[in-house]
C-alpha positions as a printed Julia matrix, in Angstrom:
132×3 Matrix{Float64}:
 122.58  20.85  41.78
 125.08  20.5   39.48
 122.76  22.21  36.82
 122.29  25.1   39.43
 125.91  25.69  39.47
 126.62  25.35  35.74
 123.72  27.59  35.02
 125.32  30.42  38.02
 128.82  29.66  36.55
 127.84  30.52  33.0
 125.66  33.52  34.2
 128.09  34.75  36.49
 130.73  34.73  33.95
 128.91  37.0   31.62
 127.77  39.0   34.6
 131.83  39.54  35.18
 132.28  40.48  31.59
 129.62  42.99  31.58
 130.85  43.89  34.98
 134.39  44.72  33.33
 133.05  46.94  30.99
 130.68  48.46  33.72
 134.02  48.92  36.0
 135.91  50.64  32.98
 132.84  52.84  32.43
 132.49  53.66  36.44
 136.4   54.45  36.67
 136.34  56.73  33.27
 133.25  58.75  34.53
 134.57  58.72  38.3
 138.23  60.19  36.85
 136.54  62.61  34.85
 134.36  64.02  37.65
 136.64  63.64  40.44
 140.23  65.0   38.47
 138.51  66.91  35.95
 135.69  68.85  37.44
 136.96  68.5   41.11
 133.68  67.16  42.35
 133.79  65.6   46.05
 134.79  61.95  45.32
 131.56  60.48  46.91
 129.15  62.8   44.74
 131.4   61.35  41.54
 131.02  58.01  42.64
 127.3   58.0   42.69
 127.39  59.53  39.33
 129.41  57.3   37.94
 127.66  54.53  39.63
 124.58  55.73  37.87
 125.89  55.7   34.56
 127.75  52.3   34.89
 124.64  50.74  36.66
 122.4   51.83  33.59
 124.7   49.97  30.96
 124.77  47.15  33.42
 120.88  46.57  33.37
 120.64  46.62  29.62
 123.56  44.43  28.82
 122.41  41.78  31.69
 119.27  41.88  30.62
 119.36  41.19  27.05
 122.71  38.94  27.23
 122.92  37.67  30.69
 120.18  36.48  31.76
 118.16  37.02  28.68
 115.3   37.83  30.91
 113.71  41.06  29.74
 110.06  40.55  29.96
 108.01  42.99  27.72
 104.94  42.88  29.91
 106.79  43.06  33.15
 109.53  45.53  31.88
 108.71  48.28  34.43
 108.63  46.0   37.05
 112.29  44.75  36.49
 113.39  48.23  36.11
 111.91  49.3   39.4
 113.26  46.14  41.03
 116.46  46.77  39.25
 116.72  50.05  40.58
 116.05  49.1   44.12
 118.98  46.28  44.29
 121.4   48.7   42.46
 120.36  51.44  45.5
 121.09  48.84  48.1
 124.42  48.35  46.02
 125.09  52.01  45.68
 124.74  52.52  49.58
 127.26  49.6   50.36
 129.81  50.77  47.8
 129.27  54.41  48.67
 130.22  53.4   52.27
 133.0   51.22  51.03
 134.43  53.97  49.39
 134.36  56.29  51.82
 135.72  54.47  54.7
 138.67  52.78  52.55
 139.47  56.3   51.55
 140.95  56.63  55.13
 143.34  54.01  54.64
 144.2   53.62  50.71
 144.63  55.81  47.84
 141.19  56.83  46.18
 140.91  54.88  43.36
 141.88  51.92  45.18
 139.14  52.56  47.54
 136.83  53.06  44.41
 137.68  49.68  43.18
 137.38  48.07  46.8
 134.03  49.56  46.19
 133.12  48.07  43.16
 134.41  44.57  44.51
 132.31  44.81  47.74
 129.19  45.05  45.49
 129.91  42.71  42.64
 128.21  39.63  44.63
 125.43  41.57  45.8
 124.78  42.9   42.6
 124.59  39.38  40.96
 122.48  37.76  43.27
 120.46  40.3   43.6
 119.93  40.87  39.89
 119.39  37.11  39.69
 116.78  36.7   42.76
 114.76  39.98  42.28
 115.2   40.97  38.49
 115.77  38.39  36.16
 115.08  35.41  37.41
 113.13  32.9   35.55
 110.03  31.09  36.91
 110.23  27.34  37.38
Protein backbone atom coordinates (compact mmCIF):
# COMPACT_ATOMS: atom_id res chain seq x y z
CA UNK A 1 0.00 0.00 0.00
CA UNK A 2 2.84 2.38 0.87
CA UNK A 3 4.51 1.58 -2.47
CA UNK A 4 1.35 2.54 -4.35
CA UNK A 5 1.17 5.84 -2.46
CA UNK A 6 4.84 6.59 -3.17
CA UNK A 7 4.39 5.71 -6.82
CA UNK A 8 1.35 7.98 -7.14
CA UNK A 9 3.06 10.77 -5.23
CA UNK A 10 6.00 10.72 -7.63
CA UNK A 11 3.83 10.35 -10.73
CA UNK A 12 1.31 12.91 -9.53
CA UNK A 13 4.15 15.38 -8.88
CA UNK A 14 5.37 14.93 -12.45
CA UNK A 15 1.78 15.10 -13.68
CA UNK A 16 1.35 18.40 -11.81
CA UNK A 17 4.49 19.84 -13.45
CA UNK A 18 3.22 18.81 -16.89
CA UNK A 19 -0.17 20.18 -15.87
CA UNK A 20 1.35 23.53 -14.94
CA UNK A 21 2.93 23.84 -18.38
CA UNK A 22 -0.36 22.76 -19.96
CA UNK A 23 -2.16 25.40 -17.90
CA UNK A 24 0.16 28.10 -19.21
CA UNK A 25 -0.32 26.88 -22.78
CA UNK A 26 -4.08 26.63 -22.25
CA UNK A 27 -4.36 30.14 -20.78
CA UNK A 28 -2.20 31.72 -23.50
CA UNK A 29 -4.20 30.11 -26.32
CA UNK A 30 -7.46 30.97 -24.55
CA UNK A 31 -6.37 34.60 -24.10
CA UNK A 32 -5.35 34.96 -27.75
CA UNK A 33 -8.57 33.44 -29.07
CA UNK A 34 -10.90 35.14 -26.58
CA UNK A 35 -9.30 38.59 -26.30
CA UNK A 36 -7.53 39.08 -29.61
CA UNK A 37 -9.88 37.23 -31.97
CA UNK A 38 -13.05 37.72 -29.86
CA UNK A 39 -14.05 34.08 -30.17
CA UNK A 40 -16.89 32.95 -27.88
CA UNK A 41 -15.32 31.84 -24.59
CA UNK A 42 -16.55 28.23 -24.68
CA UNK A 43 -15.17 27.73 -28.20
CA UNK A 44 -11.89 29.43 -27.21
CA UNK A 45 -11.79 27.11 -24.18
CA UNK A 46 -12.26 24.00 -26.35
CA UNK A 47 -9.53 25.06 -28.81
CA UNK A 48 -7.09 25.88 -26.02
CA UNK A 49 -7.90 22.60 -24.29
CA UNK A 50 -7.11 20.61 -27.45
CA UNK A 51 -3.69 22.24 -27.82
CA UNK A 52 -2.87 21.71 -24.13
CA UNK A 53 -4.07 18.10 -24.12
CA UNK A 54 -1.80 17.31 -27.07
CA UNK A 55 1.14 18.64 -25.07
CA UNK A 56 -0.12 16.64 -22.09
CA UNK A 57 -0.15 13.34 -23.98
CA UNK A 58 3.40 13.76 -25.23
CA UNK A 59 4.95 14.72 -21.88
CA UNK A 60 2.89 12.33 -19.75
CA UNK A 61 3.66 9.42 -22.07
CA UNK A 62 7.38 10.13 -22.22
CA UNK A 63 8.09 11.48 -18.72
CA UNK A 64 5.32 11.11 -16.12
CA UNK A 65 4.26 7.54 -16.76
CA UNK A 66 7.15 6.51 -19.06
CA UNK A 67 4.76 4.17 -20.73
CA UNK A 68 4.58 4.91 -24.43
CA UNK A 69 4.27 1.48 -25.99
CA UNK A 70 5.34 1.21 -29.62
CA UNK A 71 2.95 -1.64 -30.42
CA UNK A 72 0.02 -0.02 -28.63
CA UNK A 73 0.49 3.67 -29.43
CA UNK A 74 -2.77 3.96 -31.39
CA UNK A 75 -4.69 2.32 -28.55
CA UNK A 76 -3.02 4.67 -26.05
CA UNK A 77 -3.80 7.72 -28.18
CA UNK A 78 -7.44 6.66 -28.56
CA UNK A 79 -7.73 5.96 -24.83
CA UNK A 80 -6.11 9.31 -24.05
CA UNK A 81 -8.50 11.11 -26.40
CA UNK A 82 -11.49 9.44 -24.71
CA UNK A 83 -10.22 10.40 -21.24
CA UNK A 84 -9.54 13.93 -22.52
CA UNK A 85 -13.03 14.20 -24.04
CA UNK A 86 -14.61 13.42 -20.68
CA UNK A 87 -12.31 16.04 -19.13
CA UNK A 88 -13.25 18.50 -21.87
CA UNK A 89 -16.94 17.94 -21.20
CA UNK A 90 -16.52 18.44 -17.48
CA UNK A 91 -14.33 21.52 -17.90
CA UNK A 92 -16.63 23.08 -20.53
CA UNK A 93 -19.61 22.72 -18.21
CA UNK A 94 -17.52 24.09 -15.33
CA UNK A 95 -16.34 27.19 -17.23
CA UNK A 96 -19.80 27.88 -18.60
CA UNK A 97 -21.55 27.84 -15.22
CA UNK A 98 -18.68 29.44 -13.30
CA UNK A 99 -18.69 32.34 -15.77
CA UNK A 100 -22.05 33.43 -14.35
CA UNK A 101 -20.48 33.98 -10.93
CA UNK A 102 -16.82 34.94 -11.39
CA UNK A 103 -14.54 36.67 -13.91
CA UNK A 104 -13.95 34.57 -17.03
CA UNK A 105 -10.30 33.87 -16.17
CA UNK A 106 -11.23 32.63 -12.70
CA UNK A 107 -13.85 30.45 -14.38
CA UNK A 108 -11.15 29.14 -16.73
CA UNK A 109 -8.81 28.31 -13.85
CA UNK A 110 -11.69 26.67 -11.98
CA UNK A 111 -12.44 24.53 -15.04
CA UNK A 112 -8.79 23.46 -15.25
CA UNK A 113 -8.72 22.53 -11.56
CA UNK A 114 -11.97 20.58 -11.76
CA UNK A 115 -10.56 18.28 -14.42
CA UNK A 116 -7.05 17.79 -13.03
CA UNK A 117 -7.85 14.77 -10.84
CA UNK A 118 -9.98 13.12 -13.51
CA UNK A 119 -7.21 13.57 -16.08
CA UNK A 120 -4.58 12.07 -13.76
CA UNK A 121 -6.56 9.01 -12.74
CA UNK A 122 -8.05 8.57 -16.19
CA UNK A 123 -4.57 8.66 -17.71
CA UNK A 124 -3.17 6.31 -15.09
CA UNK A 125 -6.06 3.81 -15.21
CA UNK A 126 -6.96 3.77 -18.90
CA UNK A 127 -3.97 5.01 -20.90
CA UNK A 128 -0.59 4.46 -19.26
CA UNK A 129 -1.22 1.81 -16.59
CA UNK A 130 1.52 -0.77 -16.44
CA UNK A 131 0.44 -4.38 -16.25
CA UNK A 132 1.17 -6.27 -13.07
